[in-house]
C-alpha positions in Angstrom: 130.5 -38.6 38.8 128.2 -38.8 35.7 124.5 -39.7 36.3 122.0 -40.5 33.7 118.4 -39.6 34.6 115.4 -41.0 32.7 111.9 -42.0 33.4 108.2 -42.1 32.2 108.9 -44.6 29.4 105.3 -45.7 29.5 105.9 -48.9 27.6 102.7 -50.3 26.2 101.3 -52.1 23.2 98.0 -50.2 23.3 98.7 -46.7 22.1 97.0 -44.9 19.3 98.1 -42.7 16.4 95.6 -40.1 15.1 93.0 -42.0 17.1 93.8 -45.4 15.5 95.7 -48.5 16.6 98.5 -49.0 14.1 100.5 -52.2 14.0 103.9 -52.8 12.3 105.1 -56.4 12.4 102.6 -57.1 15.1 103.8 -54.4 17.4 101.9 -51.1 18.2 103.5 -48.2 16.3 103.7 -46.0 19.5 105.6 -48.8 21.2 108.1 -48.8 18.2 108.6 -45.1 18.9 109.4 -45.8 22.5 111.7 -48.7 21.6 113.7 -46.4 19.4 113.9 -43.9 22.2 115.1 -46.5 24.7 117.7 -47.7 22.2 118.9 -44.1 21.9 119.3 -43.9 25.7 121.3 -47.2 25.8 123.5 -46.1 22.9 124.3 -42.8 24.6 125.1 -44.7 27.9 127.5 -47.0 26.0 129.2 -44.2 24.2 129.7 -42.0 27.3 129.2 -44.3 30.3 127.6 -42.9 33.4 128.5 -44.0 36.9 124.8 -44.3 37.9 121.5 -44.7 36.0 118.1 -43.6 37.4 114.7 -44.7 36.0 112.3 -42.5 38.0 109.1 -44.4 37.6 106.4 -45.3 35.1 108.6 -47.7 33.2 105.3 -49.2 32.0 101.9 -47.6 31.2 99.8 -49.9 33.4 100.3 -52.5 36.2 99.9 -55.5 33.9 102.1 -54.8 30.9 102.0 -56.9 27.8 104.8 -59.5 27.2 106.3 -57.4 24.4 106.5 -54.4 26.7 108.2 -56.5 29.5 110.7 -57.9 27.0 111.7 -54.4 25.8 112.1 -53.2 29.4 114.1 -56.2 30.6 116.4 -56.1 27.6 117.0 -52.4 28.1 117.7 -52.6 31.8 120.0 -55.6 31.3 121.9 -53.6 28.7 122.2 -50.6 31.0 123.1 -52.7 34.0 126.2 -53.8 32.2 127.3 -50.2 32.2 126.5 -48.9 35.7 124.3 -49.5 38.7 120.6 -48.7 38.1 117.9 -47.5 40.5 114.3 -48.2 39.3 111.3 -46.9 41.2 107.5 -47.4 41.0 105.4 -44.8 39.4 101.6 -44.4 39.6 101.1 -46.3 36.3 103.3 -49.2 37.5 101.4 -49.7 40.8 99.7 -52.9 41.7 96.5 -53.4 43.8 96.4 -54.0 47.5 99.7 -54.4 49.4 101.4 -56.7 47.0 104.7 -55.8 45.3 104.3 -53.6 42.2 103.7 -56.4 39.7 104.8 -54.4 36.7 108.3 -54.2 38.2 108.4 -57.8 39.4 110.8 -59.1 36.7 113.5 -56.8 37.9 113.6 -58.4 41.3 115.3 -61.4 39.6 117.6 -59.2 37.6 118.9 -57.7 40.9 120.4 -61.1 41.8 122.7 -60.8 38.7 123.2 -57.1 38.2 123.3 -53.9 40.3 119.6 -53.2 39.7 117.9 -51.6 42.7 114.1 -51.8 42.5 112.1 -49.7 44.9 108.3 -49.8 45.5 108.4 -48.0 48.9 110.6 -45.4 50.6 114.1 -46.8 50.9 117.6 -45.6 51.7 120.1 -47.2 49.3 123.9 -46.9 49.7 125.5 -47.2 46.2 129.1 -48.6 46.2 130.6 -45.7 44.2 133.3 -43.1 44.6 132.6 -40.6 45.9 130.3 -42.1 48.4 126.7 -42.0 47.2 123.4 -42.5 49.0 120.0 -42.7 47.1 116.8 -42.0 48.9 113.8 -43.4 47.0 110.2 -42.1 47.2 108.0 -43.9 44.8 104.4 -42.9 44.0 102.2 -43.7 47.0 98.8 -45.4 47.1 96.0 -43.5 48.6 93.8 -46.6 49.3 95.7 -47.4 52.5 94.3 -44.3 54.1 90.8 -45.1 52.9 90.8 -48.2 55.1 91.3 -46.1 58.3 88.0 -44.9 59.8 89.1 -41.3 60.4 89.9 -40.8 56.7 87.0 -42.6 55.0 84.9 -39.4 54.7 87.7 -37.3 53.1 87.1 -35.9 49.6 89.6 -36.7 46.9 91.1 -33.2 47.3 91.5 -33.6 51.0 92.9 -37.0 50.7 95.5 -35.9 48.1 96.5 -33.0 50.3 96.9 -35.4 53.3 99.1 -37.8 51.3 101.2 -34.9 50.2 101.8 -33.9 53.9 102.8 -37.6 54.7 105.3 -37.6 51.8 106.8 -34.4 53.3 107.1 -36.2 56.6 109.0 -39.0 54.9 111.3 -36.5 53.2 112.0 -34.9 56.5 112.9 -38.3 58.0 115.2 -38.9 55.1 117.1 -35.7 55.8 118.2 -37.1 59.2 120.1 -39.7 57.3 121.9 -37.4 54.9 125.6 -37.8 55.2 127.7 -34.7 54.6 130.7 -36.6 53.2 128.4 -38.3 50.5 126.4 -37.3 47.5 122.8 -37.5 48.6 120.3 -38.1 45.8 116.5 -38.1 46.0 114.8 -40.3 43.4 111.0 -39.9 43.4 107.8 -40.0 41.4 105.5 -37.2 42.5 104.7 -33.6 41.7 106.7 -30.7 43.2 104.3 -27.8 43.8 104.2 -25.5 40.9 105.4 -28.1 38.4 104.0 -28.1 34.9 102.1 -31.1 33.5 102.0 -32.1 29.9 98.6 -31.6 28.2 98.6 -35.3 27.2 99.4 -37.1 30.4 96.8 -38.8 32.5 97.1 -37.9 36.2 94.9 -38.7 39.2 92.4 -36.0 40.2 93.8 -33.8 42.9 97.3 -35.2 42.3 99.8 -35.5 45.1 102.4 -32.8 45.5 105.1 -31.7 47.9 106.6 -28.3 48.5 109.9 -27.4 46.9 111.7 -26.8 50.1 111.4 -30.5 51.1 113.1 -31.5 47.8 115.9 -29.0 47.9 117.5 -30.4 51.0 119.1 -33.1 48.9 122.2 -32.6 46.8 120.3 -33.7 43.7 116.6 -34.5 43.1 115.9 -36.8 40.1 112.1 -37.1 39.7 109.6 -38.6 37.3 105.8 -38.1 36.8 105.8 -34.8 34.9 106.3 -35.3 31.2 107.4 -31.8 30.4 111.2 -31.4 30.9 111.8 -28.9 33.7 113.7 -28.5 37.0 113.9 -31.9 38.8 112.2 -33.7 35.9 113.8 -35.4 32.9 110.5 -35.6 31.1 109.2 -38.5 29.0 110.9 -40.2 26.0 108.3 -39.9 23.3 105.4 -37.7 22.4 101.9 -39.0 23.1 99.7 -36.6 21.1 99.0 -33.1 19.8 99.2 -31.6 23.3 102.9 -32.4 23.2 103.7 -31.3 19.6 106.1 -28.5 20.7 107.5 -30.4 23.7 111.0 -31.7 23.7 111.5 -35.3 24.8 114.7 -37.0 26.0 116.7 -37.5 29.2 119.1 -35.7 31.4 122.8 -36.3 32.3 124.4 -34.7 35.4 128.1 -34.2 36.0 128.3 -34.1 39.8 131.4 -33.2 41.8 131.9 -32.5 45.5 133.5 -29.1 46.1 135.6 -29.8 49.2 136.7 -26.2 49.7 133.2 -24.9 50.3 131.6 -28.2 51.3 128.9 -28.4 48.6 128.0 -30.6 45.7 128.1 -29.0 42.3 126.3 -30.4 39.3 126.2 -29.5 35.6 122.9 -30.5 34.0 122.5 -31.4 30.3 119.2 -32.3 28.5 119.8 -34.7 25.6 116.9 -34.6 23.2 115.8 -37.8 21.5 114.4 -38.0 17.9 110.6 -38.4 18.2 107.5 -38.6 16.1 106.2 -35.2 15.2 102.7 -34.0 15.8 101.4 -31.0 13.7 98.2 -29.1 14.0 97.1 -27.0 11.0 94.3 -24.5 11.1 91.4 -25.4 8.8 91.4 -22.0 7.2 95.1 -22.3 6.3 94.6 -25.8 5.0 91.8 -24.6 2.7 94.1 -21.8 1.4 96.7 -24.3 0.4 99.5 -22.0 1.7 102.1 -24.8 1.8 101.7 -25.5 5.5 102.2 -29.2 4.8 105.0 -28.9 2.3 107.8 -31.1 3.2 105.9 -33.0 5.9 107.2 -36.5 6.1 105.0 -39.6 6.1 105.7 -40.4 9.8 104.3 -37.0 11.0 100.8 -37.1 12.6 98.8 -34.2 11.2 95.6 -32.7 12.6 93.4 -30.4 10.6 91.4 -28.4 13.2 89.0 -25.5 13.2 85.3 -24.5 12.7 84.1 -24.1 9.1 80.9 -24.1 7.0 79.6 -27.5 5.9 80.7 -27.0 2.2 84.2 -26.1 3.5 84.3 -29.2 5.6 83.5 -31.4 2.6 86.3 -29.7 0.7 88.7 -30.4 3.6 87.8 -34.1 3.6 88.4 -34.3 -0.1 91.8 -32.6 0.2 92.8 -34.9 3.1 92.1 -38.0 0.9 94.3 -36.5 -1.9 97.2 -36.0 0.4 97.6 -39.8 1.1 99.3 -39.1 4.3 99.0 -42.2 6.6 98.3 -40.3 9.8 95.9 -37.5 9.4 93.2 -36.7 11.9 90.2 -34.6 10.9 89.2 -32.5 13.9 87.2 -30.0 11.8 83.8 -29.0 13.3 80.7 -27.4 11.6 78.8 -26.4 14.8 79.5 -27.4 18.4 79.9 -26.2 21.9 83.7 -26.4 21.6 85.7 -23.9 23.5 87.0 -21.1 21.3 90.5 -19.9 21.7 92.0 -16.5 20.9 93.7 -17.9 17.8 90.4 -18.9 16.3 91.1 -22.6 16.8 88.6 -24.7 18.7 89.9 -27.1 21.3 88.0 -30.1 22.6 86.6 -29.1 26.0 88.0 -30.6 29.1 85.6 -32.6 31.4 85.1 -29.6 33.6 84.5 -27.2 30.6 82.0 -29.7 29.1 80.0 -30.0 32.3 79.9 -26.2 32.7 78.7 -25.8 29.1 76.0 -28.4 29.8 74.7 -26.6 32.9 74.9 -23.0 31.7 71.2 -22.8 30.7 70.0 -25.0 33.5 68.7 -23.8 36.9 68.7 -25.3 40.4 72.0 -27.2 40.2 74.5 -24.4 40.5 75.4 -25.4 44.1 76.1 -28.9 43.0 78.4 -28.1 40.1 81.7 -28.4 41.9 80.9 -31.8 43.3 79.7 -32.9 39.8 83.0 -31.8 38.3 85.0 -33.5 41.1 83.2 -36.8 40.5 83.5 -36.6 36.7 87.3 -36.0 36.9 87.6 -39.1 39.1 85.5 -41.2 36.8 87.5 -40.0 33.8 90.7 -41.0 35.5 89.5 -44.4 36.3 88.2 -45.0 32.8 91.4 -43.8 31.1 93.8 -45.7 33.3 91.7 -48.8 34.2 93.2 -48.7 37.6 91.5 -45.8 39.4 92.9 -44.6 42.7 94.4 -47.9 43.9 97.6 -46.4 45.3 98.6 -46.8 49.0 100.6 -44.5 51.1 104.1 -45.8 51.7 105.1 -46.5 55.3 108.3 -45.5 56.9 
């Protein structure tokens, strides 16, 4: 059995390139990048057809996607559904408010009437009519707000609430294991963090994100997860780079060749990561850029370049002049003269995180040391609400 595992498409018409909204033919350039990636996935599936396709959450970047993003997703899912059954689950970016069905995925409820498209916004056990026998256990991203409505949980901090939801997910996974069939291939499809997993530096995640322990995931024959953009165990990663924090990160999808080994009674799977062509992001040190050492030689016009570092004022003026002379369409000037930026060992200066910025701000102040952790905790939650526009409106799935 061949299984195609993808996820975290994050289709949106709102992305930026080098800090700017760039349109081509009325469509955001970052959406064009993801359209190309989705087409690459579809082309691969048509050339070497899988038996099952999994989209492990965050098909869209927010609960109310633009019409152009919906059109791209529907056309891709219809194209893939002509090849094999598809399981699509809800991610934290797809989620809707309250107890309603995840509205970002609503169009696929209609597709399911015509195609083998299985859409899941809550824990579900789905028998898939395949040979060998296949059972899919879905665990979409939960909503924390359901617990907030219960009196005994109203006083919990975000950290305590996240830990509690993680325990509840583990309870659901334990319940799933009672329905595992030993003569079938049992596949977990989820959107959450496995403890110890590695986040991309560019992805926006809720403060005190939900995680489950590895031993609860390993009870299944195969775990196909979304949520972490960095390709790694369990995770296929995202399909396009979102910024300079992902400039060295591979993007693509995974394919598994799964076969039951009847002699020893186990399921064996060979995993292959298929890398997709993606827009490149390149950071150049200001000092190297001033030297003109050929760092940008051969850089194509679609690459997003960032000149970064701390220099004297006259050097910064020289850098600005050189940037203009390059005539590259996507160049970001991140050069600083003086600031409280965080210095790194390599001499580069990185923009401080929310926590770092707050700790820089309070380092010369007195009397608020005992409040710093609560200030940081609140700031992280505010930042998440501001960046996503949705806040923590995610409820815990019920059995």
